[in-house]
N, C-alpha and C positions, 0 to 999 in steps of 0.2 A: 654139520649136521650128522646125527647118527641114522644110517638107514635101518630099515625095520627087518631086512632080510640080509644078511652078509653076501656081498657080491663075489666074495672067494668061495664059500664053502656053503652057502644057501641056509644055514643056520638063522634061527630067530635070534635077534639082537635086541635085549631089553631096552626100552626108551632111556635116554640119557647115558647108556653105556659109552665106555671110552674105548673099549676094544671088544671084539667078537669073543663070547664065552668058549665058542668050539674051537677057531683056529687062531684067534689072537690077533687077527687083522686089525689094524686102526687107520687113523686119519695118515699117518706117516709110512705106513707099510701096503696100505692097499685099497682104503675106501676114502674117497673124497666127496666134494658137493656132487660131482659129476654121478657118482656112484648110486647116489639117492635117486636120481633122475633116471637113470639106465633102466630101472624096473618099470619105469612108467610108461614104455613103449612109445614115448614121444621120438619123432624123427631127429636125427642129428642134422644142424642147420647147415653144415658144410656137404651133407649128402643132397642129391637131387631128389626132389620130392615127386613121386608118381601118384596123382591124385586118383587114377584108374584103378590101380592096385590098392590104395588106401580103402577107396569105396568097395571094391570087391571084398576086402578082408573084414571090414567092418559089417557090412549089410548082406553079403553073399550076393550070387549071381543076380542079374536083373531078371525079374520075372515077367514074361510076357503074358498078356492078358489072354486068357483061353477064349474059345468060340463061344462057351456057354455064358460066360461074364459080357461078352460083346452082345450077345442075343438078348439078354436080360435088359442091358442098357438101353436097346433099341426098342424093346417091346415098352419099358416105361415112358421112354419119351414119345411114342406113339399113344399110348394111352393118356399121357399128359396133354397131348395136342388134342385128341378127342373130347377130353373133359373141357378143356378151354373152348372148343367150338359149340360144345352143347350149353356151355353157360351163356353163350351170346345168343 
């Protein structure tokens, strides 16, 4: 399968091209089925997968709830409880 970007020189490769128009790399000299998948950022199955690092890279560091959020949540629960008491 022809990669969209040449793994050797990072040039764009037209769909269906048999070789890179910039450096001449092809199936025999440099790209392969694996070269197409290398650009996707999929971890190598032979490497140990670090879930914590993956989550950190994808979503950023874990956000701790601020005190203001906690105060608003408690206020909302208290008000909901008061409304329920007044309904009975």
